[in-house]
C-alpha positions as semicolon CSV with decimal commas, in nm:
position;residue;x (nm);y (nm);z (nm)
1;M;-26,197;12,797;5,695
2;P;-26,317;13,037;5,444
3;E;-26,469;12,866;5,120
4;T;-26,203;12,859;4,846
5;N;-26,467;12,875;4,574
6;P;-26,768;13,071;4,700
7;R;-27,074;13,081;4,484
8;R;-27,087;13,395;4,259
9;L;-27,306;13,640;4,154
10;V;-27,191;13,894;3,862
11;V;-27,370;14,210;3,829
12;H;-27,321;14,361;3,481
13;L;-27,570;14,655;3,478
14;G;-27,399;14,954;3,419
15;E;-27,530;15,146;3,100
16;Q;-27,415;15,386;2,876
17;R;-27,746;15,588;2,920
18;P;-27,756;15,724;3,243
19;L;-28,145;15,644;3,303
20;Y;-28,072;15,285;3,277
21;S;-27,762;15,265;3,454
22;I;-27,813;15,087;3,784
23;P;-27,802;15,333;4,078
24;D;-27,593;15,290;4,392
25;W;-27,893;15,212;4,613
26;A;-28,025;14,923;4,350
27;L;-27,698;14,782;4,378
28;D;-27,694;14,802;4,740
29;E;-28,018;14,611;4,766
30;I;-27,923;14,360;4,533
31;C;-27,593;14,284;4,751
32;A;-27,766;14,302;5,063
33;E;-27,970;13,989;4,963
34;M;-27,663;13,745;4,935
35;P;-27,614;13,517;5,207
36;E;-27,253;13,435;5,373
37;G;-27,059;13,220;5,117
38;W;-27,137;13,428;4,795
39;E;-26,905;13,654;4,616
40;V;-27,070;13,960;4,433
41;V;-26,865;14,090;4,129
42;V;-26,965;14,411;4,009
43;V;-26,846;14,478;3,628
44;D;-26,732;14,829;3,583
45;E;-26,763;14,840;3,198
46;P;-27,111;14,971;3,043
47;G;-27,320;14,730;2,895
48;D;-27,584;14,827;2,635
49;G;-27,966;14,757;2,688
50;R;-28,076;14,872;2,368
51;G;-28,329;14,670;2,171
52;D;-28,249;14,325;2,325
53;G;-27,941;14,418;2,465
54;G;-27,638;14,175;2,407
55;A;-27,311;14,381;2,452
56;D;-27,038;14,222;2,641
57;S;-26,695;14,322;2,752
58;T;-26,336;14,175;2,839
59;E;-26,418;14,264;3,203
60;A;-26,762;14,079;3,175
61;L;-26,619;13,767;3,012
62;E;-26,370;13,694;3,274
63;A;-26,604;13,762;3,579
64;V;-26,868;13,514;3,445
65;R;-26,627;13,201;3,447
66;G;-26,733;13,028;3,734
67;A;-27,041;13,244;3,813
68;E;-27,347;13,098;3,916
69;I;-27,586;13,389;3,869
70;Y;-27,512;13,657;3,591
71;L;-27,742;13,963;3,587
72;G;-27,699;14,199;3,272
73;F;-27,859;14,360;2,961
74;G;-27,877;14,032;2,753
75;V;-27,689;13,729;2,745
76;P;-27,479;13,739;2,425
77;A;-27,317;13,426;2,301
78;P;-26,958;13,464;2,377
79;L;-27,067;13,547;2,737
80;F;-27,281;13,279;2,776
81;E;-27,007;13,017;2,653
82;A;-26,759;13,185;2,918
83;A;-27,007;13,119;3,175
84;T;-27,078;12,749;3,102
85;A;-26,757;12,622;2,968
86;P;-26,586;12,339;3,164
87;P;-26,434;12,265;3,396
88;E;-26,516;12,620;3,608
89;G;-26,860;12,705;3,425
90;R;-27,144;12,648;3,650
91;L;-27,401;12,916;3,536
92;R;-27,756;12,841;3,663
93;W;-27,951;13,158;3,596
94;A;-27,913;13,464;3,360
95;H;-28,150;13,757;3,400
96;S;-28,173;14,007;3,125
97;A;-28,280;14,365;3,240
98;S;-28,393;14,402;2,873
99;A;-28,741;14,276;2,792
100;G;-28,661;14,128;2,444
101;V;-28,453;13,822;2,467
102;G;-28,423;13,769;2,067
103;A;-28,033;13,808;2,105
104;S;-28,006;13,603;2,414
105;L;-28,199;13,320;2,271
106;H;-27,882;13,143;2,066
107;A;-27,853;12,817;1,997
108;A;-27,637;12,708;2,349
109;M;-27,887;12,898;2,544
110;R;-28,171;12,742;2,402
111;E;-28,012;12,392;2,458
112;S;-27,895;12,474;2,797
113;D;-28,092;12,403;3,119
114;V;-27,975;12,757;3,230
115;V;-28,284;12,955;3,369
116;L;-28,364;13,290;3,160
117;T;-28,536;13,559;3,278
118;N;-28,625;13,903;3,154
119;A;-28,787;14,239;3,227
120;A;-29,102;14,190;3,081
121;G;-29,349;14,413;3,242
122;I;-29,117;14,651;3,379
123;Y;-29,172;14,881;3,089
124;A;-29,568;14,838;3,081
125;E;-29,660;15,128;3,247
126;P;-29,485;15,392;3,077
127;M;-29,530;15,200;2,731
128;A;-29,919;15,203;2,791
129;D;-29,881;15,598;2,885
130;T;-29,703;15,651;2,549
131;V;-29,977;15,445;2,358
132;L;-30,249;15,643;2,520
133;A;-30,059;15,966;2,428
134;M;-30,065;15,845;2,050
135;I;-30,414;15,765;2,072
136;L;-30,488;16,095;2,184
137;H;-30,270;16,264;1,950
138;F;-30,472;16,151;1,664
139;A;-30,818;16,131;1,823
140;R;-30,824;16,492;1,912
141;G;-30,645;16,617;1,607
142;L;-30,305;16,745;1,763
143;D;-30,120;16,646;1,454
144;V;-30,323;16,916;1,274
145;A;-30,274;17,150;1,522
146;V;-29,892;17,109;1,552
147;R;-29,836;17,160;1,186
148;A;-30,071;17,467;1,178
149;Q;-29,874;17,606;1,509
150;A;-29,540;17,555;1,329
151;E;-29,669;17,763;1,041
152;R;-29,837;18,041;1,250
153;R;-30,185;17,940;1,089
154;W;-30,505;17,977;1,295
155;N;-30,713;17,703;1,111
156;K;-31,059;17,579;1,269
157;E;-31,163;17,411;0,941
158;P;-31,033;17,071;1,010
159;F;-31,190;17,070;1,353
160;E;-31,501;17,213;1,267
161;G;-31,552;17,099;0,889
162;A;-31,812;16,850;0,762
163;D;-31,537;16,553;0,842
164;P;-31,380;16,698;1,155
165;V;-31,044;16,530;1,264
166;G;-31,158;16,528;1,643
167;R;-31,313;16,199;1,801
168;E;-31,434;16,106;2,126
169;L;-31,292;15,818;2,257
170;A;-31,581;15,678;2,404
171;E;-31,715;15,597;2,039
172;Q;-31,383;15,454;1,909
173;T;-31,252;15,083;1,926
174;V;-30,927;14,998;2,010
175;G;-30,762;14,659;1,912
176;V;-30,469;14,523;2,127
177;V;-30,266;14,248;1,957
178;G;-30,082;14,068;2,248
179;L;-30,222;14,077;2,604
180;G;-29,912;14,046;2,806
181;G;-29,796;14,302;3,061
182;I;-29,795;14,562;2,809
183;G;-30,109;14,502;2,629
184;Q;-30,295;14,465;2,970
185;A;-30,160;14,800;3,071
186;V;-30,310;14,941;2,756
187;A;-30,614;14,790;2,779
188;R;-30,692;14,902;3,148
189;R;-30,650;15,257;3,039
190;T;-30,853;15,241;2,727
191;V;-31,158;15,054;2,917
192;A;-31,105;15,334;3,187
193;L;-31,158;15,587;2,938
194;G;-31,485;15,436;2,775
195;M;-31,302;15,281;2,460
196;T;-31,458;14,940;2,335
197;T;-31,145;14,757;2,387
198;L;-31,048;14,414;2,189
199;A;-30,726;14,193;2,259
200;T;-30,590;13,882;2,113
201;R;-30,354;13,666;2,313
202;R;-30,189;13,356;2,203
203;S;-30,355;13,122;2,476
204;G;-30,664;13,176;2,705
205;T;-30,935;13,417;2,713
206;E;-30,908;13,587;3,058
207;G;-30,808;13,981;3,041
208;P;-30,873;14,283;3,237
209;E;-31,227;14,363;3,338
210;G;-31,408;14,529;3,021
211;V;-31,174;14,373;2,767
212;D;-31,341;14,107;2,512
213;V;-31,038;13,880;2,425
214;L;-31,011;13,677;2,090
215;S;-30,795;13,375;2,086
216;G;-30,736;13,094;1,849
217;E;-30,695;13,038;1,464
218;G;-30,809;13,356;1,306
219;A;-30,855;13,593;1,612
220;L;-30,633;13,862;1,462
221;D;-30,865;13,860;1,143
222;R;-31,170;13,883;1,372
223;L;-31,025;14,209;1,561
224;L;-30,881;14,420;1,268
225;P;-31,234;14,515;1,086
226;R;-31,333;14,664;1,405
227;A;-31,003;14,839;1,543
228;D;-31,026;15,207;1,498
229;Y;-30,683;15,191;1,683
230;L;-30,462;14,896;1,625
231;V;-30,185;14,859;1,909
232;L;-29,907;14,608;1,847
233;C;-29,784;14,488;2,188
234;V;-29,679;14,133;2,091
235;P;-29,309;14,007;2,138
236;Q;-29,105;13,955;1,818
237;T;-29,067;13,578;1,760
238;E;-29,057;13,361;1,426
239;E;-29,436;13,335;1,450
240;T;-29,511;13,717;1,499
241;R;-29,231;13,855;1,241
242;G;-29,425;14,032;0,957
243;L;-29,748;13,960;1,130
244;V;-29,897;14,301;0,998
245;G;-29,871;14,366;0,639
246;A;-30,071;14,499;0,321
247;R;-30,368;14,216;0,353
248;E;-30,395;14,314;0,749
249;L;-30,386;14,673;0,702
250;A;-30,634;14,649;0,446
251;M;-30,886;14,498;0,682
252;L;-30,875;14,803;0,925
253;P;-31,182;15,034;0,906
254;D;-31,133;15,361;0,708
255;G;-30,943;15,608;0,917
256;A;-30,794;15,370;1,139
257;V;-30,477;15,433;1,351
258;V;-30,186;15,216;1,371
259;I;-29,968;15,208;1,684
260;N;-29,652;14,980;1,733
261;V;-29,477;14,973;2,058
262;A;-29,361;14,606;2,002
263;R;-29,068;14,574;1,742
264;G;-29,014;14,696;1,406
265;G;-29,025;14,336;1,253
266;V;-29,384;14,265;1,378
267;M;-29,497;14,534;1,115
268;D;-29,433;14,553;0,739
269;E;-29,317;14,905;0,697
270;E;-29,329;14,948;0,325
271;A;-29,684;14,813;0,322
272;L;-29,758;15,069;0,607
273;V;-29,626;15,353;0,400
274;D;-29,818;15,258;0,087
275;A;-30,140;15,264;0,339
276;L;-30,049;15,578;0,488
277;R;-29,973;15,743;0,130
278;G;-30,300;15,592;-0,016
279;G;-30,506;15,795;0,264
280;R;-30,733;15,501;0,415
281;L;-30,541;15,540;0,736
282;R;-30,573;15,838;0,988
283;G;-30,229;15,791;1,086
284;A;-29,957;15,604;1,249
285;G;-29,777;15,599;1,599
286;L;-29,441;15,430;1,587
287;D;-29,194;15,385;1,869
288;V;-29,000;15,104;1,694
289;F;-28,877;15,021;1,344
290;A;-28,710;14,764;1,105
291;R;-28,404;14,945;1,118
292;E;-28,300;15,182;1,414
293;P;-28,189;15,448;1,409
294;L;-28,461;15,529;1,177
295;P;-28,244;15,575;0,824
296;D;-28,259;15,951;0,710
297;S;-28,407;15,843;0,375
298;S;-28,701;15,665;0,538
299;P;-29,035;15,816;0,429
300;L;-29,181;15,774;0,777
301;W;-28,988;16,091;0,872
302;H;-29,189;16,296;0,630
303;L;-29,543;16,179;0,625
304;P;-29,775;16,426;0,794
305;N;-29,995;16,150;0,955
306;V;-29,709;15,987;1,120
307;L;-29,586;16,014;1,478
308;V;-29,217;15,909;1,538
309;T;-29,077;15,847;1,884
310;P;-28,680;15,707;1,872
311;H;-28,771;15,377;2,071
312;V;-28,841;15,538;2,413
313;S;-29,168;15,445;2,488
314;G;-29,093;15,256;2,814
315;A;-28,830;15,554;2,939
316;S;-28,930;15,612;3,292
317;P;-28,740;15,745;3,613
318;R;-28,911;15,468;3,803
319;F;-28,739;15,190;3,560
320;W;-28,468;15,076;3,854
321;R;-28,732;15,081;4,127
322;R;-28,948;14,811;3,916
323;Q;-28,619;14,626;3,799
324;A;-28,452;14,622;4,173
325;D;-28,781;14,483;4,305
326;L;-28,814;14,204;4,024
327;I;-28,431;14,117;4,058
328;V;-28,432;14,114;4,459
329;E;-28,761;13,887;4,473
330;N;-28,602;13,620;4,228
331;L;-28,277;13,612;4,413
332;R;-28,490;13,517;4,730
333;R;-28,679;13,263;4,504
334;Y;-28,352;13,140;4,359
335;L;-28,195;13,095;4,707
336;R;-28,506;12,908;4,823
337;G;-28,516;12,709;4,547
338;E;-28,866;12,808;4,411
339;T;-28,959;12,913;4,042
340;L;-28,843;13,263;3,929
341;R;-29,077;13,534;3,811
342;N;-29,048;13,618;3,457
343;T;-28,904;13,285;3,310
344;V;-28,860;13,298;2,935
345;D;-29,016;13,001;2,741
346;K;-28,699;12,929;2,525
347;R;-28,918;12,767;2,270
348;A;-29,202;13,041;2,238
349;G;-28,908;13,313;2,215
350;Y;-29,036;13,518;2,540
């Protein structure tokens, strides 16, 4: 006789943005992993993977009742409660296709025994490419060149004057704050280009070859005075909120560049604006902001030494190849009763 209550996998990975909406081939690969006795329910209503994700829908709320596995962009509280409410609630594993999990770590999730995984590392390679582009933008004076081009000015003086804007990467030091997947991808690139590369990490001292890893109390303070380029790659948690403010910016060398691809809350934006206006910093490359979209009134739009990208550093056509590979591997591990990759530490917040 057929099983009356099959085990259920819910897939809620459609997205409003075409790049992030699950393609048919990825859905086929996921479905092919499910053995007999499992039901796969695909939610047609699109989710929202921006930021930490977290959009739910009426269709998703119905589908998760009695589901054992949920794949979506974030796990908002109403959806989680529907998936765990007795008597049918039996959620055991939830995967967020977003890297950040702040919106999914509500009290109900933190207090539960549901395993939460995320997409940490999926975005690392394109994000590291963006960081490298931002470094080169300022190192070779492309910001100056773009402004001159817009005004049709042939002006060599900034490049050939007494204090030229151009620098060679091999004579510069980059400080990577946070040596997770993104930080490691950045560090591999900067080491390959001959840059002295320092990094901080929460625990441990191992990193990619050629990286001087600083850890323990005072690690950030030891890194800052040496960083010509400060690259923020840490997840936003209670511990990292406001990590870099006026004090930390004042510790950077004259002419330093700040690059933030982490989360807007890691940086004190007002302090950064003051430092940029004061002339000590060479510039800032920013992909994330305290408020998104960045308000029209923000001075960051107009400062000549700021490069703004609209939280797109991780965008890549390869997103779904990496995401599907992770999900499929974890499905196999789950079915074998093994530890899942990218399991979120609910206490640490990432």
